[in-house]
Each structure stands twice: as structure tokens, then as C-alpha cells.
N, C-alpha and C positions, 0 to 999 in steps of 0.2 A: 504494499500500498504506499503509495506518495503523492504529495498535492491533492488528498483528497479524492483519491480515485484508488477502488476498492475493484481488484480482477477476480472475477468470478464465473463460475458456467454460465452460458447466456440463460441456458431455462431457468436455472434457478435466480440468476438477477432479474431477471425480467418480471419475475412474480414477486420478489423481495420488494422491487421497485414499485408494483401494482398495491400491495400490500401496503407498505409505507405510505403510498399517497393516500391510503383511507383511515390513517390514523394519524391524531394530534401530535404524536412524537412517537420515535422508535429507535430502539437500538439493537445491535447485532453481536451475535457470539460466535465466531467462526473458526477454524482452523487456520492458521499461519503457514503455507509452506514455503522449505527454505528455497525453492528456486520457482521459477515460471514455470507452469507446464501449459501444453498448447491446447488444453481444452479449456484455459481460462482465459475467455474472449469477450467478456462483457464489462464494461467498467461501469462501477457503481460510483454517483459523487455523494459520499457521506462523509461526514465530519469524523476527524479520527477519533475525540473523545466519544463518539456514540459506538465506536466497534470496542469488543472486548476479545482478545486472540485467545484460544486455545493452543495447544500444542500442536507441531503437525502430526497429521494420519493418515499418511500415503497409504499404510497397510493397515488389517485388521491385527495383525500379530504384533506389529511395531507400533500399534497405537496402546497397548496394554502396558507397555513400562510409564506411560504417562496419566495411567488411571487417577491416581491420589490427586496430582496436578490440577489433573481435568475438573476430578470433582469437585475441590477446592474453588476453582474458577468459576464455575456454574453455579455453585452455592451463592456466593457473593454476587454474582450476574441475577439470578432470579430474587434476591433480595430487594435488589434496584428497579424490578420493574413491575408492573401491575398485571400482567399477564404474560404466558409464554406462547409462542406456534415453534414447534418441536419438528425438524423434519428426519423420520426414522426411514432406513435402518441407520443405526450409527454405532462406530467401530466400539465404543464403551458404554452399551443398553444400560448396565445399573448406574452409570455416573447421572442420568437423568431422571431418576427414581428420586420422589419423596422431596422435591424441589418445593411445595406447599404453596404453590401459584395456580389460580386457574390457566388452563392450556388447551392448547388445539395440536392434537397430532397429524401430521402428515404422513402414513407409510405408503411409500412408493413402489415397493417390492418387496419380495418373500425372500430373505436369503437364505434359507433352507434349500427352497426351490432351485436359486443360483448355483447351490454348492452342487446340489443332485445332477444337474445338467451340463456342469462344467466337468472338462477333460483335465482342466490344471493340475488337479489332485490326484495324488495315488498313495497305496500303502497307509503307513500310520498318518502321514500329512492329511489325507483324504478322511480317515477317522478324526481326527482333532478337528478340522474345518465343520465336518457335518456337526458335530457334537456342540462346538460354540455357534454355528448358526440355528440349532435347535434350542439353546439356550437365549440366544437374541431375541427369538419368535419369543419365547416364554416370557421372559423380562419386557416386551413390548406389550404383551396380553397384559402382563399383571399393571404396567404404566397405564394402559387404556381403563383400568377398573377403578383406579385415584378418584377422590370426589373432585367435583369441578374440573372435569375430563372430558372433552370431546373427541372423537375418532373420524378424522377422514382416511378412507382406503382408495389408493388407484384400482379398483376394481371390487367386485363383489366377491372374489375368492378369500383375500387377504382379511377381509371384513367378518367374513364366517370362520377363519383360521384364528383371530385374534377374539373372538368372542364378541365382536361391535354390539355395543346396545345404544349409545346415546352419539349421534353423528350420522354420516352418511357416507356413500361410496360416490367416489367423483372421479372425473376422467382428466388428465393432466394435459395441460397446453401452455404454450409461450409464445402463441400467433396474436398479434393485434389486430383486431378488427378492420382497420386502414392498411393492412398488408394484404388481405384476402381479395384480390382483384383480379380482372382478367382470366379467370379461369378457362380451361380448355373446352372444348366440345367433346360428346361423346364420340365421334369417329375415331376408327383405329386407323394407324398410321399404315401407310404401304410396306412397311417393314416393321412389325411390332417392334416397341422397345420395351422391356421391364426394367424395373428401377427397385435396387435396395438401398436402403439408407441406415446405416448404425455399425456399431464396431464388430469387426470380422473376431467374432468370438464363436467357440462351441456350441454356447447355449444360443445363441441368436440363429441356429439352424442353417448357417451359411453352408454347410455341407450338403443338406437336404436340398436346399435351393440351386447349388451347383448341378446335384443329380437330375433335379426336375428340369433344369434347363437342357443337360445334354437329351434327355428325353425327347423335350418338344423340338428342340433343333434337328433330332435326327427326321422327323416328319415335314418340318416347315420353317422358312425362313426367320429367325427373330434375334433379339440383341438384348443384351443384358449388359446394364450399367452398376457397378458398385462403387457407392460413396462411402466411406469410411476407411478407417485403418484397426490395426491392433494396438490397444491401450496396456497391453500385458508381455512382457519379455518371455514368453513359453514358448514350448513346443508345439502346443495346440494354435498358436497365431502363425507361426511359421507352417506349419501342416496345411493349414487353409489357402495360403500364398501358394504353396507347390501343388496344390490342386488345383487352384484357377491358372497356373502356368501350364499345368499339363492335361488340360482339358482338351480332347479332340477339336472342339470348337472353341479354343482360347481367342482366335481372330475376332470372335464376336461378342468377346467380354473386354468391356472398358471397366479400368480401377480407376477412379477420378482419386481415391485418398481422402483424407480429412478435408471438410468445406466447411468454412464458417455461415453460420444459420444468418440467413440474408438473402439477397436478388439472386443471385446466382443459385443458389439451392432451389428457390420456390420457382425459376426458369425450369429446371430440371422436371420437378413435378408437374407442370405445365406441357412439357415435351416428352413425357413417357406416356406410356399405355396403361400399364398394371403397376401398382406398388405391391411388392412382395415382402410380406414379413412373417416368417417361417420359424421362429422363435419355439424353444424350448420350454423358457421360463420368461415372464413378463409381468410388467404392471400393467398400465394402460399405455402403450409406446404413442410418444406426440407425433412419429411420423405417418400413425395412421389417421390423425387429425387433420396433420398439415396436407396430404396428399389429396383426401376429400376436399379441402377446403379449395383446390385448385382444380376441381375436375378430374384427378387420377382416381379410377376405383382401385379398390383394394381387394386382395387376398391374402389371408393371416391365417396362423392356427389357431385352435381353441384351447389357448391355457391362458393360465393366471387371469390377468383382468382384460385381457383383450374381448372376451365377450359383451364387458360391460361399457366397451367401446363401440363396436361394430356388430349388429344385428344380422347375422345370417340372410340372406334374398333381399335383405330389405336396402342396407348401404354398404354390402361388401360381402364377400365370400370367405367361409370358415372351413378349415381342415382339419383333420387330427394331426398331432404335431409326428415327427419321423416318419412322414409317409409321403414320400418323393413323386409318388405313383398318382396319389389323389392331389398333391399340390400340383403337378404337371396339367391332370385332367382339370382342374378349378383355374386355372389363366387360360387354357385353351377355350373353355367354357365362355371366359369373359371377352375372349377377342373374338371368337364366334357368334354368340346370342346378342346382337344389336339392341331388342328390345331390353331384354336384362341389364346390359349393361347402361342403356340411356336411363331404366329405373333408378341404377344403382347410382350415377352420378348426379342425378336431380336429387335424389333423397339428401347425398351427402351435403351437396351445395343448400341445402335448403335447412340445413341445422347448421350453419355456420357460425351463426352467432352465439348460439351456447357453445360452442367450441373454442372462443377467445379466450385469451389470457383475462381480459377483463371482467368476462362473466366468472370465470375459474378464481379469481381472487374475489369477486362478491360473494361467491360460496364460502372460501374459507373466513371470511371477514362475517360472514352471518353465525359460525359456528362458534368462532372466536367469543362474539360480542354474547350468545346464549352462556358458554362457559364461565364467561366473567360477571354475568348476571344484568349485562346490559342491552337495551334495544337497539337490533341492528338498524 
């Protein structure tokens, strides 16, 4: 942080700015990383005295050594505010318990499902990661039962997992209303173009997408664009890269790498015929919202919070995870069935307003006000 500019991930930064605009005064408590990261691409204008820094928490295991210090900082911070907005999962789940303030918990994903779907862990390390992820979810469930606490989860699955009673299921967004302009029409391109946007991780189902693409490409001319990179230095990420490079149809696969959130990414949504989200574990992916807001219909897996964002045959198509054949068939259906395609596109566009970051922030503020005993 310097000169009043706090660099943060765009999806979190945009939401925090919208929440701050709806309150009289706000303060932030966030980890301070030792060096700049590629995904810290949003500048927040916030006074330095309104930011409390936690120790760096780049990995879950590495964060554990900071538990006592982080706990002290969080308690002092909680004493200085009237209510808390806590984004979960958090690397130190027990550190945010018993802070004795009205609070809203925003749970974005399931740590246990992420570990189960990942190939980054094996042997004893996998056992430890699974055990800690289960502990994290148990701690979040306990936290949700504390007095004056409201719960918002990205999708219904986490709501039920955590035993939600007070709050609501939400769908994440970081897209402003005035950015939702010039959507594409429902017509299919002469050479259909498929789009994937996300980290190249095993739990994102990239290998299933590549297998589905190979099957499609054997029967028809089609192209695939991959936006994103690997944010982990693991063999799993390198294996995905090798799989792309050795595809028999590698010439029809374009890798864009990491892209900043903004007009260039929005143009990709407008220029592609289908967004494919083949995840094995998810909350409510913002890419599904973004694509539909620009007229690009979606095919996604029926996992995690995705069914809370996409209704099958109404504004998208859902398929089982780990099913490249069904994924390929759904994509082909969306390319060939023009009435279906038109209906999905029109229904997606009709819901744009409720998918904006402004509407999302309104939902969260309403829940926070209820927790604090105030009128929204």
C-alpha cells in the first residue's frame, strides 16, 4: 500500500468499494503480502489509518505460524467497529470466532470440496489437507451459529453444508451495470468459438474440457480459447499445459494467459459462441454471470453453487462433472439448436440487472443491517 492505494484482487476490491459506498464509515482488515502478485490488479482509494494489516497468508500451512498474532489483531480490530463483514474461507478459521460483534459471513467456496477435487496433494499431505479443510468447514458452521450473525453463501450447497438458518443464498458478481453493454446476438459464428475463463487447475475441469474439445473437433470445425494461467507451481499445472500442447488439435486451441478484468475480456465474451465451465468444485463462478450479460450462453457442470446461478434449459445447460462426452454433447446442442440458443441468450440478458455488483452489494448490506439490528 502506498499513496492511499491498496492493491487487491478486482473481484474483492469492486465489491468492497460498493459496500463502503453504502456505509457512513468503513475500515479494512486484510493480509499484507511481502511482494506484488499478478492477481492484485485493483486499486482501492482508502486512507492508511483505515486499514489494519494482518500477517501474510499466501498458503494455508504457512499462515498457521501467524495464528496468535492474527488473533490479537482481529480482536483489537473487532473492538473498533460496530459490525463485521467476514469473507470465508479464511486460512485461520478459529481466529475469527467469538469476536463479539454483529457480523455477516460471506462464504465463497467449500475448502473441503476444493481439496477433494485437486490433484495437488498426495499421501500424507493430502490427508492433512483434507483434515484441515474439514476442520475449516466445521469452524465456519460454528461461526454461523454465533449470536447476531447472518450467513450468505455462494450457492445453496454451502448453505446446507453449514446448516444455514439466518441469511440467504447469493450469486457473486463484480460487473457494473454500465459495463453490460453491446451484447452479442444469438447467431452462431461460421467457425464456432468456445471460451474458458479461469485458473488452469485440475479442480476447474480443464482436462475434461480438453477431452470434450477433442471429441467435438473430430466431427466439426470448432476453436477453443483459454483465458487464465496456473497460479500454483505444481506438477498439476504443468500437466495441463502439456496436455494442451500435445492435443491433436493444438492449432485450434489459443491460450491467452492471464488477462485483466475489463474491456478486452468483455470483448472475448461478445466474440465467442459458448462459455464452458467444466468445474469439479465451485461456488458461483462470476464468469457464468459475465458471459450471459454479454450474450454468450453457458454450459457448466452441476456442482457446488453453479445450480444456484444457472437454471438448466432456462438460461444455460448443466451436465454432470467428469463427463467429457456429456459436456461435448451439450456444447454441440447449444451450437445446433438455434431456438434453444436464442431462449438461453434472451433469458440471460433479461436477468442482467440482478447480476450486477451493485445489486450484489445491496443484498449483502441488507443482511449486515439485519445482523446489526438496523433498518436496511
